[in-house]
C-alpha atoms as an extended CHARMM CRD file, in Angstrom:
* protein
*
       236  EXT
         1         1  MET       CA             86.7430000000       85.1430000000      110.5010000000  PROA      1               0.0000000000
         2         2  THR       CA             85.7850000000       84.9330000000      106.9180000000  PROA      2               0.0000000000
         3         3  SER       CA             85.2310000000       81.1460000000      106.0000000000  PROA      3               0.0000000000
         4         4  PRO       CA             87.0830000000       80.3320000000      102.6750000000  PROA      4               0.0000000000
         5         5  LEU       CA             85.2130000000       79.2470000000       99.3610000000  PROA      5               0.0000000000
         6         6  LEU       CA             87.7840000000       76.5500000000       98.9280000000  PROA      6               0.0000000000
         7         7  ALA       CA             90.3200000000       74.8590000000      101.2050000000  PROA      7               0.0000000000
         8         8  GLY       CA             92.7600000000       72.0150000000      100.8540000000  PROA      8               0.0000000000
         9         9  ARG       CA             93.8900000000       70.5770000000      104.1670000000  PROA      9               0.0000000000
        10        10  ALA       CA             96.9890000000       68.5480000000      104.7270000000  PROA      10              0.0000000000
        11        11  LEU       CA             96.7870000000       67.1630000000      101.4300000000  PROA      11              0.0000000000
        12        12  VAL       CA             98.9910000000       64.1230000000      100.5180000000  PROA      12              0.0000000000
        13        13  TYR       CA             99.2640000000       62.3890000000       97.0960000000  PROA      13              0.0000000000
        14        14  SER       CA            101.6390000000       60.0460000000       95.5900000000  PROA      14              0.0000000000
        15        15  TYR       CA            102.2240000000       58.6390000000       91.9810000000  PROA      15              0.0000000000
        16        16  GLY       CA            103.5100000000       55.1000000000       93.0810000000  PROA      16              0.0000000000
        17        17  ASN       CA            106.1690000000       55.4740000000       95.3650000000  PROA      17              0.0000000000
        18        18  THR       CA            106.9440000000       58.9380000000       94.3250000000  PROA      18              0.0000000000
        19        19  PRO       CA            105.4480000000       61.7400000000       96.3210000000  PROA      19              0.0000000000
        20        20  ALA       CA            103.9480000000       64.9870000000       94.9480000000  PROA      20              0.0000000000
        21        21  LEU       CA            102.2450000000       66.2550000000       97.7370000000  PROA      21              0.0000000000
        22        22  ARG       CA            103.3510000000       65.7570000000      101.3470000000  PROA      22              0.0000000000
        23        23  GLY       CA            101.0340000000       67.6740000000      103.6640000000  PROA      23              0.0000000000
        24        24  VAL       CA             99.9690000000       70.8250000000      101.6320000000  PROA      24              0.0000000000
        25        25  SER       CA             97.3320000000       73.0330000000      102.9580000000  PROA      25              0.0000000000
        26        26  VAL       CA             96.0630000000       75.9990000000      101.1820000000  PROA      26              0.0000000000
        27        27  GLU       CA             92.6530000000       77.9650000000      100.7370000000  PROA      27              0.0000000000
        28        28  VAL       CA             91.0180000000       80.7830000000       98.3390000000  PROA      28              0.0000000000
        29        29  GLY       CA             88.2170000000       82.9900000000       99.3240000000  PROA      29              0.0000000000
        30        30  ARG       CA             85.4460000000       84.2350000000       96.8340000000  PROA      30              0.0000000000
        31        31  GLY       CA             86.8470000000       86.7650000000       93.8720000000  PROA      31              0.0000000000
        32        32  GLU       CA             90.3800000000       85.9860000000       95.2810000000  PROA      32              0.0000000000
        33        33  LEU       CA             92.9990000000       85.4230000000       92.5280000000  PROA      33              0.0000000000
        34        34  LEU       CA             95.5490000000       82.9300000000       94.0280000000  PROA      34              0.0000000000
        35        35  ALA       CA             98.9570000000       82.1460000000       92.1180000000  PROA      35              0.0000000000
        36        36  VAL       CA            100.3970000000       78.7850000000       92.9630000000  PROA      36              0.0000000000
        37        37  THR       CA            104.0900000000       78.9440000000       92.2120000000  PROA      37              0.0000000000
        38        38  GLY       CA            107.1510000000       76.5260000000       92.3190000000  PROA      38              0.0000000000
        39        39  PRO       CA            109.7890000000       74.8510000000       89.9250000000  PROA      39              0.0000000000
        40        40  SER       CA            108.7700000000       72.1650000000       87.5100000000  PROA      40              0.0000000000
        41        41  GLY       CA            107.8130000000       68.9360000000       89.3680000000  PROA      41              0.0000000000
        42        42  SER       CA            107.1870000000       70.5440000000       92.6630000000  PROA      42              0.0000000000
        43        43  GLY       CA            103.3910000000       69.3560000000       92.9990000000  PROA      43              0.0000000000
        44        44  LYS       CA            101.2900000000       72.4470000000       91.5680000000  PROA      44              0.0000000000
        45        45  SER       CA             99.6010000000       70.6970000000       89.1480000000  PROA      45              0.0000000000
        46        46  THR       CA             98.8020000000       67.8770000000       91.4070000000  PROA      46              0.0000000000
        47        47  LEU       CA             97.5930000000       70.4550000000       94.0030000000  PROA      47              0.0000000000
        48        48  MET       CA             95.2400000000       71.6560000000       91.3100000000  PROA      48              0.0000000000
        49        49  LEU       CA             93.8620000000       68.4570000000       90.3890000000  PROA      49              0.0000000000
        50        50  CYS       CA             93.1460000000       67.4220000000       93.8820000000  PROA      50              0.0000000000
        51        51  LEU       CA             91.4780000000       70.9760000000       94.5500000000  PROA      51              0.0000000000
        52        52  ALA       CA             89.3590000000       70.6760000000       91.2720000000  PROA      52              0.0000000000
        53        53  GLY       CA             88.1500000000       67.1870000000       92.3350000000  PROA      53              0.0000000000
        54        54  ILE       CA             89.7610000000       65.6930000000       89.3070000000  PROA      54              0.0000000000
        55        55  ILE       CA             91.8930000000       63.0770000000       91.4820000000  PROA      55              0.0000000000
        56        56  VAL       CA             91.2410000000       62.2150000000       95.1980000000  PROA      56              0.0000000000
        57        57  PRO       CA             93.9460000000       62.8860000000       97.5900000000  PROA      57              0.0000000000
        58        58  ASP       CA             95.6890000000       59.9200000000       99.5460000000  PROA      58              0.0000000000
        59        59  ALA       CA             95.2170000000       61.9880000000      102.8390000000  PROA      59              0.0000000000
        60        60  GLY       CA             93.8310000000       65.0720000000      103.8500000000  PROA      60              0.0000000000
        61        61  THR       CA             90.5680000000       67.0670000000      103.0100000000  PROA      61              0.0000000000
        62        62  VAL       CA             89.3410000000       69.4080000000      100.1920000000  PROA      62              0.0000000000
        63        63  THR       CA             86.3980000000       71.3120000000      101.0210000000  PROA      63              0.0000000000
        64        64  PHE       CA             84.3850000000       73.4840000000       98.4610000000  PROA      64              0.0000000000
        65        65  ALA       CA             81.5270000000       75.8520000000       99.8120000000  PROA      65              0.0000000000
        66        66  GLY       CA             81.3870000000       73.9300000000      102.8980000000  PROA      66              0.0000000000
        67        67  GLU       CA             81.1060000000       70.5790000000      101.1710000000  PROA      67              0.0000000000
        68        68  GLN       CA             84.0850000000       67.6230000000      101.5520000000  PROA      68              0.0000000000
        69        69  VAL       CA             84.8580000000       67.3460000000       97.7630000000  PROA      69              0.0000000000
        70        70  ASN       CA             87.0360000000       64.2340000000       98.3880000000  PROA      70              0.0000000000
        71        71  ALA       CA             84.2730000000       62.1860000000       99.9360000000  PROA      71              0.0000000000
        72        72  ALA       CA             82.1550000000       62.7080000000       96.8690000000  PROA      72              0.0000000000
        73        73  SER       CA             81.6820000000       60.1850000000       94.3550000000  PROA      73              0.0000000000
        74        74  GLU       CA             83.3010000000       60.4540000000       90.9270000000  PROA      74              0.0000000000
        75        75  ALA       CA             79.7830000000       61.3900000000       89.2250000000  PROA      75              0.0000000000
        76        76  GLU       CA             79.3410000000       63.8210000000       91.8090000000  PROA      76              0.0000000000
        77        77  ARG       CA             82.3290000000       65.3980000000       91.4850000000  PROA      77              0.0000000000
        78        78  SER       CA             82.1760000000       65.7880000000       87.7660000000  PROA      78              0.0000000000
        79        79  ARG       CA             78.7050000000       67.3210000000       88.2670000000  PROA      79              0.0000000000
        80        80  LEU       CA             80.4910000000       70.0190000000       90.1190000000  PROA      80              0.0000000000
        81        81  ARG       CA             83.0300000000       70.6010000000       87.8000000000  PROA      81              0.0000000000
        82        82  ARG       CA             80.2550000000       70.9630000000       84.9230000000  PROA      82              0.0000000000
        83        83  THR       CA             78.4930000000       73.5400000000       86.9790000000  PROA      83              0.0000000000
        84        84  ARG       CA             80.3430000000       75.0960000000       89.6780000000  PROA      84              0.0000000000
        85        85  ILE       CA             84.1420000000       74.7630000000       88.8770000000  PROA      85              0.0000000000
        86        86  GLY       CA             85.8090000000       75.6410000000       85.8810000000  PROA      86              0.0000000000
        87        87  VAL       CA             89.2550000000       74.0560000000       84.6360000000  PROA      87              0.0000000000
        88        88  LEU       CA             91.4930000000       75.7480000000       82.0210000000  PROA      88              0.0000000000
        89        89  PHE       CA             94.4380000000       73.5780000000       81.0030000000  PROA      89              0.0000000000
        90        90  GLN       CA             97.7900000000       75.2040000000       79.3470000000  PROA      90              0.0000000000
        91        91  PHE       CA             96.9420000000       74.4200000000       75.7250000000  PROA      91              0.0000000000
        92        92  GLY       CA             93.2880000000       74.8970000000       76.1860000000  PROA      92              0.0000000000
        93        93  GLN       CA             92.2650000000       71.3400000000       74.9370000000  PROA      93              0.0000000000
        94        94  ILE       CA             89.5630000000       72.7900000000       72.7680000000  PROA      94              0.0000000000
        95        95  VAL       CA             87.9160000000       70.0100000000       70.3690000000  PROA      95              0.0000000000
        96        96  PRO       CA             89.4190000000       70.6340000000       66.9060000000  PROA      96              0.0000000000
        97        97  GLU       CA             86.4950000000       69.3050000000       65.0930000000  PROA      97              0.0000000000
        98        98  LEU       CA             83.8720000000       71.7950000000       66.9450000000  PROA      98              0.0000000000
        99        99  SER       CA             83.4180000000       75.4970000000       65.9710000000  PROA      99              0.0000000000
       100       100  CYS       CA             85.0230000000       77.7490000000       68.6120000000  PROA      100             0.0000000000
       101       101  ALA       CA             81.3010000000       78.5900000000       69.8380000000  PROA      101             0.0000000000
       102       102  GLU       CA             80.4240000000       74.9870000000       69.9600000000  PROA      102             0.0000000000
       103       103  ASN       CA             83.6810000000       74.6220000000       72.0570000000  PROA      103             0.0000000000
       104       104  VAL       CA             82.4010000000       77.2390000000       74.5440000000  PROA      104             0.0000000000
       105       105  MET       CA             78.8290000000       75.7560000000       74.3920000000  PROA      105             0.0000000000
       106       106  LEU       CA             79.9300000000       72.2340000000       75.3960000000  PROA      106             0.0000000000
       107       107  PRO       CA             80.0180000000       72.5510000000       79.1050000000  PROA      107             0.0000000000
       108       108  LEU       CA             76.2100000000       73.6730000000       79.1420000000  PROA      108             0.0000000000
       109       109  LEU       CA             75.2320000000       71.1900000000       76.7120000000  PROA      109             0.0000000000
       110       110  LEU       CA             76.5470000000       68.5190000000       78.7520000000  PROA      110             0.0000000000
       111       111  SER       CA             74.4990000000       69.9270000000       81.7370000000  PROA      111             0.0000000000
       112       112  GLY       CA             71.2250000000       69.5340000000       79.7470000000  PROA      112             0.0000000000
       113       113  VAL       CA             70.8780000000       73.3570000000       78.5080000000  PROA      113             0.0000000000
       114       114  ARG       CA             69.1370000000       73.3220000000       75.4300000000  PROA      114             0.0000000000
       115       115  ARG       CA             71.4700000000       74.3850000000       72.2140000000  PROA      115             0.0000000000
       116       116  ARG       CA             69.7330000000       77.9630000000       71.3500000000  PROA      116             0.0000000000
       117       117  PRO       CA             70.4390000000       79.3930000000       75.1380000000  PROA      117             0.0000000000
       118       118  ALA       CA             74.0080000000       77.6130000000       75.2470000000  PROA      118             0.0000000000
       119       119  ARG       CA             74.9450000000       79.3070000000       72.2100000000  PROA      119             0.0000000000
       120       120  THR       CA             73.5010000000       82.7820000000       73.3390000000  PROA      120             0.0000000000
       121       121  ALA       CA             75.5540000000       82.1460000000       76.5700000000  PROA      121             0.0000000000
       122       122  ALA       CA             78.6580000000       81.2490000000       74.5830000000  PROA      122             0.0000000000
       123       123  LEU       CA             78.6170000000       84.2620000000       72.4690000000  PROA      123             0.0000000000
       124       124  ASN       CA             78.1930000000       86.3620000000       75.7000000000  PROA      124             0.0000000000
       125       125  TRP       CA             81.2690000000       85.0540000000       77.1070000000  PROA      125             0.0000000000
       126       126  MET       CA             83.1250000000       85.1130000000       73.7020000000  PROA      126             0.0000000000
       127       127  GLU       CA             82.0160000000       88.8730000000       73.5300000000  PROA      127             0.0000000000
       128       128  ARG       CA             83.6380000000       89.4030000000       76.8850000000  PROA      128             0.0000000000
       129       129  PHE       CA             86.9410000000       87.9280000000       75.6480000000  PROA      129             0.0000000000
       130       130  ASP       CA             86.9250000000       89.6210000000       72.4200000000  PROA      130             0.0000000000
       131       131  VAL       CA             86.4770000000       86.4210000000       70.3040000000  PROA      131             0.0000000000
       132       132  ALA       CA             83.0920000000       86.3140000000       69.5530000000  PROA      132             0.0000000000
       133       133  GLU       CA             83.9770000000       86.9940000000       65.7020000000  PROA      133             0.0000000000
       134       134  LEU       CA             85.4130000000       83.4470000000       65.9530000000  PROA      134             0.0000000000
       135       135  ALA       CA             82.0540000000       81.8610000000       66.5990000000  PROA      135             0.0000000000
       136       136  ASP       CA             82.0630000000       80.0540000000       63.3240000000  PROA      136             0.0000000000
       137       137  GLN       CA             85.6130000000       79.5330000000       62.9300000000  PROA      137             0.0000000000
       138       138  HSD       CA             87.1640000000       76.1170000000       63.9750000000  PROA      138             0.0000000000
       139       139  PRO       CA             90.4990000000       76.1800000000       66.1780000000  PROA      139             0.0000000000
       140       140  GLY       CA             92.5440000000       75.3760000000       63.5060000000  PROA      140             0.0000000000
       141       141  GLU       CA             91.7470000000       78.5960000000       61.6010000000  PROA      141             0.0000000000
       142       142  VAL       CA             92.6660000000       81.0800000000       64.6960000000  PROA      142             0.0000000000
       143       143  SER       CA             95.8250000000       81.9550000000       66.5130000000  PROA      143             0.0000000000
       144       144  GLY       CA             96.9350000000       80.1390000000       69.4300000000  PROA      144             0.0000000000
       145       145  GLY       CA             96.1500000000       83.3700000000       71.7620000000  PROA      145             0.0000000000
       146       146  GLN       CA             92.7730000000       83.3850000000       70.2200000000  PROA      146             0.0000000000
       147       147  GLN       CA             92.3190000000       79.6980000000       70.9570000000  PROA      147             0.0000000000
       148       148  GLN       CA             93.2180000000       80.2360000000       74.6450000000  PROA      148             0.0000000000
       149       149  ARG       CA             90.8190000000       82.9400000000       75.0010000000  PROA      149             0.0000000000
       150       150  VAL       CA             88.1540000000       80.7860000000       73.4610000000  PROA      150             0.0000000000
       151       151  ALA       CA             89.1890000000       77.8210000000       76.2420000000  PROA      151             0.0000000000
       152       152  VAL       CA             88.9800000000       80.6960000000       79.0390000000  PROA      152             0.0000000000
       153       153  ALA       CA             85.3850000000       81.6540000000       77.6310000000  PROA      153             0.0000000000
       154       154  ARG       CA             84.6470000000       78.0800000000       77.9750000000  PROA      154             0.0000000000
       155       155  ALA       CA             85.9120000000       77.8780000000       81.3530000000  PROA      155             0.0000000000
       156       156  MET       CA             83.5950000000       80.8270000000       82.4850000000  PROA      156             0.0000000000
       157       157  VAL       CA             80.6090000000       79.7700000000       80.4500000000  PROA      157             0.0000000000
       158       158  THR       CA             79.0980000000       78.0590000000       83.2910000000  PROA      158             0.0000000000
       159       159  GLU       CA             79.3020000000       81.2440000000       85.6170000000  PROA      159             0.0000000000
       160       160  PRO       CA             81.5700000000       78.9660000000       88.0450000000  PROA      160             0.0000000000
       161       161  GLU       CA             82.4900000000       79.9260000000       91.6210000000  PROA      161             0.0000000000
       162       162  VAL       CA             86.0360000000       78.9110000000       91.2020000000  PROA      162             0.0000000000
       163       163  VAL       CA             88.1920000000       78.6900000000       88.3690000000  PROA      163             0.0000000000
       164       164  PHE       CA             91.6810000000       76.4730000000       88.0200000000  PROA      164             0.0000000000
       165       165  ALA       CA             93.8430000000       77.8190000000       85.2720000000  PROA      165             0.0000000000
       166       166  ASP       CA             97.1090000000       75.5000000000       84.8470000000  PROA      166             0.0000000000
       167       167  GLU       CA             99.7230000000       77.3520000000       83.1240000000  PROA      167             0.0000000000
       168       168  PRO       CA             97.2750000000       78.9840000000       81.1350000000  PROA      168             0.0000000000
       169       169  THR       CA             99.6960000000       81.2290000000       79.0640000000  PROA      169             0.0000000000
       170       170  GLY       CA            102.5480000000       78.7710000000       78.8810000000  PROA      170             0.0000000000
       171       171  ALA       CA            102.2160000000       78.3970000000       75.1780000000  PROA      171             0.0000000000
       172       172  LEU       CA            101.6100000000       81.9520000000       74.4390000000  PROA      172             0.0000000000
       173       173  ASP       CA            104.0490000000       85.1050000000       73.8480000000  PROA      173             0.0000000000
       174       174  GLN       CA            104.2350000000       88.0380000000       76.3310000000  PROA      174             0.0000000000
       175       175  LEU       CA            101.6180000000       90.1370000000       75.0320000000  PROA      175             0.0000000000
       176       176  ALA       CA             99.0720000000       87.4000000000       74.3040000000  PROA      176             0.0000000000
       177       177  SER       CA             99.7570000000       86.2650000000       77.8780000000  PROA      177             0.0000000000
       178       178  GLU       CA             99.0560000000       89.6140000000       79.1270000000  PROA      178             0.0000000000
       179       179  LYS       CA             95.8590000000       90.0130000000       77.3760000000  PROA      179             0.0000000000
       180       180  VAL       CA             94.5660000000       86.7310000000       78.6790000000  PROA      180             0.0000000000
       181       181  MET       CA             95.5750000000       87.4110000000       82.0390000000  PROA      181             0.0000000000
       182       182  THR       CA             94.0720000000       90.8490000000       81.9580000000  PROA      182             0.0000000000
       183       183  GLN       CA             90.7300000000       89.7760000000       81.0200000000  PROA      183             0.0000000000
       184       184  LEU       CA             90.5310000000       86.8460000000       83.0930000000  PROA      184             0.0000000000
       185       185  THR       CA             91.3930000000       88.9180000000       86.1410000000  PROA      185             0.0000000000
       186       186  ARG       CA             88.4950000000       91.5370000000       85.0650000000  PROA      186             0.0000000000
       187       187  VAL       CA             86.0040000000       89.0750000000       84.2830000000  PROA      187             0.0000000000
       188       188  ALA       CA             86.6760000000       87.1890000000       87.8790000000  PROA      188             0.0000000000
       189       189  ARG       CA             86.5480000000       90.3830000000       89.3990000000  PROA      189             0.0000000000
       190       190  ASP       CA             82.9570000000       91.2720000000       87.9160000000  PROA      190             0.0000000000
       191       191  SER       CA             81.5780000000       88.0820000000       88.9800000000  PROA      191             0.0000000000
       192       192  GLU       CA             83.2280000000       87.4410000000       92.2410000000  PROA      192             0.0000000000
       193       193  THR       CA             84.8900000000       84.1570000000       90.7400000000  PROA      193             0.0000000000
       194       194  ALA       CA             87.8890000000       82.7850000000       92.6490000000  PROA      194             0.0000000000
       195       195  VAL       CA             90.5890000000       82.0130000000       90.2820000000  PROA      195             0.0000000000
       196       196  VAL       CA             93.7290000000       79.6350000000       91.0210000000  PROA      196             0.0000000000
       197       197  VAL       CA             96.4620000000       80.2940000000       88.7960000000  PROA      197             0.0000000000
       198       198  ILE       CA             99.2080000000       77.4860000000       88.5640000000  PROA      198             0.0000000000
       199       199  THR       CA            102.3190000000       78.9850000000       87.1410000000  PROA      199             0.0000000000
       200       200  HSD       CA            106.1790000000       79.1030000000       87.2090000000  PROA      200             0.0000000000
       201       201  ASP       CA            106.0890000000       82.6490000000       85.6840000000  PROA      201             0.0000000000
       202       202  PRO       CA            106.6570000000       85.4600000000       87.8970000000  PROA      202             0.0000000000
       203       203  ARG       CA            104.8790000000       88.0480000000       85.5830000000  PROA      203             0.0000000000
       204       204  ILE       CA            101.6720000000       85.8450000000       85.3730000000  PROA      204             0.0000000000
       205       205  ALA       CA            101.9210000000       85.4690000000       89.1640000000  PROA      205             0.0000000000
       206       206  ALA       CA            102.0510000000       89.2570000000       89.5530000000  PROA      206             0.0000000000
       207       207  PHE       CA             98.4560000000       89.4810000000       88.5240000000  PROA      207             0.0000000000
       208       208  ALA       CA             97.2950000000       87.7130000000       91.6820000000  PROA      208             0.0000000000
       209       209  ASP       CA             96.2340000000       88.9050000000       95.0130000000  PROA      209             0.0000000000
       210       210  ARG       CA             98.5170000000       86.4190000000       96.6870000000  PROA      210             0.0000000000
       211       211  GLU       CA            100.8210000000       83.6420000000       96.0810000000  PROA      211             0.0000000000
       212       212  VAL       CA            101.8710000000       80.5260000000       97.5290000000  PROA      212             0.0000000000
       213       213  VAL       CA            105.0890000000       78.4440000000       96.7260000000  PROA      213             0.0000000000
       214       214  ILE       CA            105.5050000000       74.7930000000       96.4220000000  PROA      214             0.0000000000
       215       215  ARG       CA            108.6600000000       73.2640000000       96.6600000000  PROA      215             0.0000000000
       216       216  ASP       CA            109.2100000000       69.3110000000       96.5260000000  PROA      216             0.0000000000
       217       217  GLY       CA            105.3120000000       68.7930000000       97.4230000000  PROA      217             0.0000000000
       218       218  LEU       CA            105.5220000000       71.1810000000      100.4580000000  PROA      218             0.0000000000
       219       219  LEU       CA            104.1950000000       74.7690000000      101.1930000000  PROA      219             0.0000000000
       220       220  ASP       CA            107.3820000000       76.9530000000      101.3160000000  PROA      220             0.0000000000
       221       221  ASP       CA            107.9100000000       78.2570000000      104.7970000000  PROA      221             0.0000000000
       222       222  ALA       CA            109.6410000000       80.9810000000      103.2630000000  PROA      222             0.0000000000
       223       223  ASP       CA            106.5520000000       82.4130000000      102.4090000000  PROA      223             0.0000000000
       224       224  PRO       CA            105.2800000000       84.1260000000      105.6090000000  PROA      224             0.0000000000
       225       225  VAL       CA            101.9060000000       85.0850000000      104.5160000000  PROA      225             0.0000000000
       226       226  ALA       CA            101.0430000000       81.7820000000      103.2180000000  PROA      226             0.0000000000
       227       227  ALA       CA            102.4160000000       80.0270000000      106.2890000000  PROA      227             0.0000000000
       228       228  SER       CA            100.5040000000       82.3650000000      108.7630000000  PROA      228             0.0000000000
       229       229  GLN       CA             97.2760000000       81.8590000000      106.9160000000  PROA      229             0.0000000000
       230       230  VAL       CA             97.3640000000       78.2880000000      106.8900000000  PROA      230             0.0000000000
       231       231  ALA       CA             98.4230000000       78.3520000000      110.7020000000  PROA      231             0.0000000000
       232       232  SER       CA             95.5050000000       80.6310000000      111.5680000000  PROA      232             0.0000000000
       233       233  GLY       CA             92.7670000000       79.0930000000      109.1770000000  PROA      233             0.0000000000
       234       234  THR       CA             92.1550000000       82.7590000000      107.8330000000  PROA      234             0.0000000000
       235       235  ILE       CA             92.1870000000       83.9310000000      104.1640000000  PROA      235             0.0000000000
       236       236  ARG       CA             93.3130000000       87.3110000000      102.8920000000  PROA      236             0.0000000000
């Protein structure tokens, strides 16, 4: 049996009196691309926030590389996201005052890497996503698809073991969406990075090795593969 890189077990989370997760269990292995799908408001993004250590579940456990993330301090979880976990949000959330290269460099600079090697690493990742020529331009000077590829390069620049992508192509047209996902998938395969994509778009979910469906804060029992893996504790 292969141990998963990342696993959430019986996760429960509520916003006040409104339950978002009601006992969800999910796992992902190294180099695997997992799609988490479901209707709006089903709990997909909350699941990602718990798995990434951004929020702490009310109940249940999150383990990453054998360590219990939900038991770690906020500072420890923040350090984990700077070094071993990448997070990509729907609109990229890149800083408009910084150049594209500076945006990609940011996680490295926050981790204490000196500016010159940080820029070298940033340009390398921008090259892999075909945006190196935009290094000294600002986000407002480039297209939405280019901004999102810059954001993907920033999520990958620390060479994380897992990347979370929350509706990563929601603001893009079909062609730009496919280009971002094709590049993200290729780079993840090359680096054996696990990727968890939160999406409601079946075209994006089609890039994944495996799909789990969340409805009303629960894992959809209609997904027999996911259900059997949760029951057995195995991964694909």
